[in-house]
Every structure is written in C-alpha cells, then in structure tokens.
C-alpha positions in Angstrom: 136.2 -43.1 -171.3 136.6 -41.9 -167.8 140.1 -40.7 -166.9 141.6 -43.0 -164.2 142.5 -40.1 -161.9 141.9 -41.8 -158.6 144.0 -44.8 -159.6 146.8 -42.7 -160.7 146.9 -40.5 -157.6 146.8 -43.6 -155.5 149.7 -45.0 -157.5 151.6 -41.8 -157.1 151.1 -41.9 -153.3 152.5 -45.4 -153.3 155.5 -44.4 -155.3 156.1 -41.5 -152.9 156.0 -43.8 -149.9 158.4 -46.2 -151.7 160.9 -43.5 -152.7 160.7 -41.3 -149.6 159.3 -38.2 -151.3 157.2 -36.0 -148.9 155.8 -33.7 -151.6 155.4 -33.8 -155.3 154.7 -30.4 -157.0 153.3 -30.5 -160.5 152.8 -27.5 -162.8 150.3 -27.4 -165.7 151.6 -29.7 -168.4 151.9 -33.3 -169.4 152.5 -34.7 -165.9 149.3 -33.0 -164.7 147.5 -34.3 -167.8 148.6 -37.8 -167.1 147.5 -37.6 -163.5 144.2 -35.7 -163.8 143.2 -35.7 -167.5 143.5 -31.9 -167.8 145.5 -28.9 -166.8 144.6 -25.3 -166.2 145.8 -22.6 -168.5 149.5 -22.2 -168.0 150.9 -18.7 -167.6 153.2 -16.7 -165.3 150.8 -17.2 -162.3 151.9 -20.1 -160.0 149.4 -22.9 -160.4 150.5 -26.2 -158.8 149.1 -29.6 -158.0 150.6 -30.5 -154.6 150.6 -34.2 -153.6 151.7 -35.8 -150.3 151.2 -39.3 -149.1 148.1 -37.9 -147.2 146.3 -36.2 -150.1 146.3 -33.5 -152.8 145.6 -29.8 -153.1 145.8 -27.1 -155.7 147.6 -23.8 -155.4 145.2 -22.0 -157.8 145.1 -18.5 -159.2 141.6 -16.9 -158.7 141.7 -16.2 -162.4 141.6 -19.9 -163.2 139.5 -21.2 -160.3 136.0 -20.9 -161.7 136.9 -22.4 -165.1 138.8 -25.3 -163.5 136.3 -26.3 -160.8 134.3 -28.4 -163.3 137.3 -30.6 -164.0 138.3 -31.6 -160.5 137.1 -31.9 -156.8 140.6 -31.5 -155.4 140.6 -28.6 -152.9 141.7 -25.2 -154.2 143.8 -22.8 -152.2 143.3 -19.6 -154.2 145.3 -16.4 -154.5 144.8 -13.2 -156.3 147.2 -10.9 -158.1 146.9 -8.4 -155.2 147.7 -11.0 -152.5 150.3 -13.1 -154.2 150.7 -16.9 -153.8 152.8 -17.3 -150.7 150.0 -17.5 -148.1 147.9 -19.8 -150.2 150.9 -22.1 -150.8 151.5 -22.4 -147.1 147.9 -23.1 -146.4 147.9 -25.8 -149.2 151.0 -27.5 -147.8 149.5 -27.5 -144.3 146.2 -29.0 -145.6 148.0 -32.0 -147.0 150.5 -32.4 -144.1 153.4 -31.3 -146.1 154.4 -28.1 -144.4 157.5 -29.9 -143.0 158.4 -31.7 -146.1 162.1 -32.7 -146.2 162.2 -34.2 -149.7 160.4 -32.5 -152.6 160.0 -33.8 -156.1 159.6 -30.9 -158.6 158.1 -31.2 -162.0 161.1 -30.8 -164.2 159.1 -28.8 -166.8 157.8 -26.2 -164.4 159.0 -22.6 -164.5 162.0 -21.8 -162.4 160.1 -19.1 -160.4 157.4 -21.8 -159.5 160.2 -24.1 -158.3 161.8 -21.4 -156.2 158.4 -20.5 -154.7 158.0 -24.1 -153.5 161.5 -24.4 -152.2 161.3 -21.0 -150.5 158.3 -22.3 -148.5 160.2 -25.4 -147.4 163.7 -24.1 -146.3 166.2 -26.9 -146.0 164.2 -29.4 -148.0 166.1 -31.6 -150.4 164.8 -31.6 -153.9 164.8 -33.8 -157.0 162.8 -34.2 -160.2 159.9 -36.5 -160.7 161.7 -39.5 -162.4 161.3 -41.8 -159.3 157.6 -40.9 -158.9 155.4 -39.6 -161.7 158.1 -40.3 -164.3 158.3 -44.0 -163.3 154.6 -44.4 -163.5 154.3 -42.7 -166.9 156.8 -45.0 -168.5 154.6 -48.1 -168.2 151.5 -47.7 -170.4 148.1 -49.2 -169.7 145.8 -50.7 -172.4 144.1 -47.4 -172.9 147.4 -45.6 -173.6 148.6 -48.3 -176.0 145.3 -48.2 -177.9 145.7 -44.5 -178.4 149.3 -44.9 -179.6 148.3 -47.6 -182.0 145.6 -45.5 -183.5 147.9 -42.6 -183.9 150.6 -44.8 -185.5 148.1 -46.1 -188.1 147.3 -42.5 -189.1 151.0 -41.8 -189.4 151.4 -44.8 -191.7 148.7 -43.4 -194.0 150.3 -39.9 -194.0 153.6 -41.5 -195.0 151.9 -43.3 -197.8 150.5 -40.0 -199.0 154.0 -38.6 -199.0 155.2 -41.6 -201.1 152.3 -41.1 -203.6 153.2 -37.4 -204.0 157.0 -37.7 -204.3 158.4 -37.0 -207.7 161.3 -35.1 -209.3 160.9 -31.4 -208.9 158.7 -31.3 -205.9 160.2 -29.5 -203.0 160.9 -30.8 -199.5 158.4 -28.2 -198.1 155.7 -29.3 -200.6 156.2 -33.0 -199.5 155.9 -31.9 -195.9 152.7 -30.1 -196.6 151.3 -33.4 -198.0 151.9 -35.1 -194.6 150.6 -32.1 -192.7 147.5 -31.9 -194.8 146.8 -35.6 -194.4 147.1 -35.3 -190.6 144.9 -32.2 -190.5 142.2 -33.7 -192.7 142.0 -36.6 -190.2 141.7 -34.4 -187.1 145.3 -34.6 -186.0 147.7 -31.8 -185.1 151.1 -32.1 -187.0 154.1 -32.0 -184.6 157.1 -32.2 -187.0 157.8 -32.8 -190.6 161.4 -33.5 -191.5 162.0 -34.1 -195.2 165.7 -34.3 -196.0 166.6 -34.9 -199.7 170.0 -35.7 -201.1 172.8 -34.3 -198.9 170.2 -32.7 -196.6 169.4 -36.2 -195.4 172.8 -36.3 -193.6 171.4 -33.7 -191.1 169.3 -35.8 -188.7 167.1 -32.8 -187.8 167.2 -31.1 -191.2 165.1 -28.0 -191.4 162.8 -28.9 -194.3 163.4 -26.4 -197.1 163.0 -25.4 -200.7 165.3 -27.9 -202.3 163.7 -29.8 -205.1 163.9 -33.6 -205.3 166.2 -34.8 -208.0 166.9 -38.1 -209.8 169.1 -40.2 -207.7 168.1 -38.6 -204.4 167.7 -40.6 -201.2 165.1 -38.9 -199.0 164.6 -39.1 -195.2 161.0 -38.6 -194.2 160.3 -38.2 -190.4 156.8 -37.1 -189.5 154.5 -37.2 -186.5 151.3 -35.7 -185.2 149.0 -35.8 -182.2 145.7 -37.6 -182.7 143.1 -37.7 -179.9 145.9 -36.7 -177.4 148.4 -39.4 -178.6 151.5 -38.7 -180.7 153.0 -40.6 -183.6 156.6 -40.7 -184.9 157.7 -42.6 -187.9 160.7 -42.4 -190.3 161.0 -44.1 -193.7 163.2 -43.7 -196.7 162.3 -43.0 -200.3 164.5 -42.6 -203.5 163.8 -40.8 -206.7 164.8 -43.3 -209.4 167.9 -45.3 -208.7 169.2 -44.6 -205.2 172.7 -43.2 -204.8 175.8 -45.3 -204.9 176.4 -47.2 -201.7 172.8 -46.7 -200.5 171.8 -50.4 -200.5 174.7 -51.4 -198.3 174.1 -48.7 -195.8 170.3 -49.3 -195.7 171.0 -53.0 -194.9 173.3 -52.0 -192.0 170.7 -49.7 -190.5 168.1 -52.4 -190.8 170.4 -54.9 -189.1 171.0 -52.4 -186.3 167.3 -51.9 -185.8 166.7 -55.6 -185.6 169.6 -56.0 -183.2 168.1 -53.3 -181.0 164.7 -55.1 -181.2 166.4 -58.3 -180.0 168.0 -56.5 -177.1 164.8 -54.9 -175.9 163.4 -57.3 -173.4 161.9 -56.8 -169.9 164.7 -56.7 -167.4 167.3 -55.4 -169.9 168.8 -52.0 -169.4 168.0 -49.2 -171.9 171.7 -48.8 -172.8 171.7 -52.4 -174.0 169.3 -51.4 -176.7 171.6 -48.6 -177.8 174.6 -50.8 -177.4 173.1 -53.4 -179.8 172.3 -50.9 -182.5 175.5 -49.0 -182.2 177.5 -52.2 -182.2 176.2 -53.3 -185.6 176.9 -49.9 -187.1 180.3 -49.6 -185.5 181.3 -53.1 -186.6 180.4 -52.1 -190.2 182.7 -49.2 -190.1 180.1 -46.4 -189.8 180.2 -45.7 -186.0 181.2 -42.1 -186.3 178.2 -41.5 -188.5 175.6 -42.6 -186.0 175.3 -39.4 -184.1 172.3 -39.7 -181.9 170.6 -42.0 -179.3 168.9 -45.1 -180.5 165.5 -44.1 -179.2 163.1 -42.2 -176.8 160.0 -43.0 -174.9 156.6 -41.9 -176.3 153.3 -41.4 -174.5 151.5 -38.1 -173.8 154.7 -36.5 -175.0 156.3 -37.5 -178.3 159.7 -37.5 -176.4 159.7 -38.7 -172.9 161.5 -41.4 -170.8 162.8 -44.0 -171.1 165.8 -42.9 -173.2 167.7 -45.4 -175.3 171.1 -44.0 -174.8 174.6 -45.5 -174.3 174.5 -44.5 -170.6 170.9 -45.1 -169.5 170.5 -47.5 -166.6 166.7 -47.6 -166.8 165.5 -51.2 -166.5 163.0 -51.9 -169.2 159.5 -53.2 -168.2 156.6 -54.7 -170.0 154.3 -51.9 -171.1 157.0 -49.4 -171.9 156.7 -47.7 -175.3 159.6 -46.2 -177.1 161.2 -45.6 -180.5 164.0 -47.6 -182.0 165.6 -45.4 -184.7 169.2 -46.0 -185.6 170.7 -44.0 -188.5 173.8 -43.4 -190.6 174.5 -39.9 -191.9 177.1 -39.5 -194.6 178.0 -35.8 -195.1 177.4 -34.5 -198.6 175.9 -37.8 -199.7 172.8 -39.0 -197.9 171.4 -40.1 -194.6 169.4 -43.2 -193.6 167.2 -43.5 -190.6 164.6 -46.2 -189.9 162.3 -45.8 -187.0 159.7 -47.9 -185.3 157.5 -47.2 -182.3 157.2 -50.3 -180.1 155.4 -51.4 -177.0 157.5 -53.8 -174.9 155.7 -57.1 -174.3 156.8 -60.1 -172.2 158.5 -61.7 -175.2 159.9 -58.5 -176.8 158.8 -55.4 -178.7 155.5 -55.1 -180.5 155.8 -52.7 -183.5 152.9 -50.3 -183.8 153.4 -49.4 -187.5 152.3 -51.8 -190.3 154.4 -50.0 -192.9 157.4 -51.9 -194.3 160.9 -50.4 -193.8 162.0 -51.1 -197.4 163.2 -48.2 -199.5 160.2 -46.8 -201.4 161.4 -45.9 -205.0 159.5 -43.4 -207.1 160.1 -43.1 -210.9 162.5 -40.4 -211.9 
C-alpha cells in the first residue's frame, strides 16, 4: 500500500497554519516515519526534515544522500563532514521561506545538538515541541493504521496463549518470556518487551523478568508486546499456578471494575484525565488507591508508547480514531500484583477492544 506522504504533509501544513508554527524540524525517527514512510540512518550527523507552510526540504548528510534519494523527491541540501551543516541548513531554510521563522516546533526525540543547530540558525525564535502539529495528527489513526494495530494485537493474543500453554510449576520467568518471544519471532515479529512477574515479583509493575521458578499458589503478571509489520502490540493478562493466593479474587474483580469504568469514561469529547479518574476512583474507593502506582494508559501507534497519555492531569480531548491502552493495576508488596490491559480504538460510541482474549484469570494445574 502506498504511503500517504502527500496527504500527511498537507495536513501538517494545515496544522502549522492553525497553530502559528513557522517551521517544524523533524529528525530521523517515528515522526519522520509517520510523515514519509521511512527515515534515513540516524547517527551523529544532523539530518533533518524541515517543513514550513510553503514546502519541505531535507538537511542531508552527503553520506546518506544517495541511499535516500530513492525514497523521496523532497529537495536535499547536502553537506559533507569537511564542510559542516551550517551553510546547508541556512540554504534549506531559505528555500522553504523559513529563514525568518519566529516560532519553531522541534522533534522532541531529536538529539540536543541537532536542536541547538536549528535554534542557532534562527536567533530569537520561540521554540516548542511537536504536540500541536505532528503529535496532534499522529494521535488520530486512519483505517490503515487501525488495521495494522488489529493484526498485531491478534498475534499478541496468540503469543499470550502460548505462554498460558507452557506455564507450569518449576518453569522460570525467563523461560516463559522466551516462549512469548519465540512465538513472536516465528511469526515475523520483533519482540519489544516481555514482563513475567511471578508471586511477589508481580508487585513490581515493570519487573525485570528473572530466574524465579513458578510455584504452586503464584499469581503471575504477563505483559508482552512486539512489532509486526511496523505496528506494535501490548497486552497484559494474569495466570495462576493452582489455586491463586488469598485475596486474589477480590483484587482481580476490583481491577476489572476499574478497567470497565475507564472504558465507560472513554468517549469522544472527554478529557484523558477522566479515563484515569474513573479507573483510579474505583480502586481508591475499594481501599487500594495507594497500590495503583502508574497512569491508566498510553497511546499506541508507530510507537508502543505515544500520546495521548491517560494520566490524572492530562487535558487532551479524546477524539474518534485515537488508540490507547487502558491498564489499571493493584500491586501489593510481597504478595502479588494484578494488571489487566486492553488496547482500544476510540469510536463514536466508545472504545473498540482490539484483543479477543478474555481478561479472566487463567489457571494452570499445580
């Protein structure tokens, strides 16, 4: 499928006009991937896509120029190691009418020396990050993006089921993680993360998967994800070895209610903090507020973590087409942790869940 480069650059120019940005500077990375469908090799040499309301140009190291030309017809302003990038940058800014830019949006992921190079060429210009421009565009997914996320979610469901099938007393967290990684790899995906937290380790939300062996009575947090055909997945489910620990059923039910409350709050026009408020309210009212130690969710798209953020302070207004996680949790030190996670796409009537895997506790025989 042809990448919608022209449409996205046009949308970016419209956002710039609406927000007052004179220049957007993008380094090789996910913003550039979203706009153009590729990015040149990232290294210490300044390489920037420069966009104004009049057009676009590349500041391009000579070293990358020949290999990149087949990917784009955007004009290159090249520079060599002997020359340095300053003259080429000035020429690029002039070519797109941005040599007098007064408000510059900088890719928040670019190297600091790249950012200082741009600001040095525009003395006195105000600067911001790309949230009002590229960031705002990326938050709303088109049908192509949603299809990619759905396909990746289906693969994650299958990887989780492979973990369930392999779980047993005596297997280590690392060995279970390798089952998930192997399933992803066998299906052409690149594993991104593999959290397996058994017993008390589950009380650490980002537990470093280790050599602990699963034991009878363990509750186990399994949080896995991978990139498949350019699209990430992220899913968390719970399993228990034999009978779950005392108090587990009550806490699982609270987390499930919190997730459902967040789903109800997620509607076009609501603010992101209302999703977090809904989940946190359920958990706090049940007496476990101090044990819910992270945000309720994060956006997902080209990056597995991207805006919008479902935090207690986020004022982002939710829109149809946004995709994000809803993943409340309760973490009881020394006992167990429970996190349930869904990736959703926001529709006009609420969230559509991308996973088809139930959130019920999966019990394996001890």
